[in-house]
C-alpha positions, 0 to 999 in steps of 0.5 A: 423157229428151231435151228438144228445143226449137223456135222457129216463126219468122214466115217459116214455118220451124222452128228447133231449139236444143239444150238447152244453147242453149235454157238460154243463151237462157232465162238471157239469156246468148245473145241472138238478134238476128235475133228482136229485138222479135219474139214467136214460138211455142216448142214444147218436146218431151220424149221419154222412151226406150222402157220394158220394153214398147217404148213411148216417151212424148212430151210437148209444151208450147207457149209464146209467147216475146217478145224485146227489142230486142237479141234477149234472151228477155224473156217467155214466156206461154201461147199465145193463140187466134191464136198456137196451133200447128197440128197440122202444126206440132205434128206436124213438131216431134214428128217432128223430136224423134223422128228420132234415137230412132226413125230410119226407124221412123215415117212423116210423116202 
């Protein structure tokens, strides 16, 4: 299983973090100063490799994360109505997560 981590920023971009980077940010070892004093939407996409039937399982979990004045992760909470993910944002993160698992085998809708 692979796990991909995405932050959706206020300037409408999506930043991806490796599992190692995400772990360091979550533990407070790696601050993200560019996100100091901000609350951002976070989406985790887990992709389980194809089983014997060829099916791939994809699971997503979303949260709102807050950073302190130094850019260290301070909080994580369930998204509220005004911070929910659009279907486009959700699908874009899933497509990014699948790009290595199913290269050239999917279409952006």
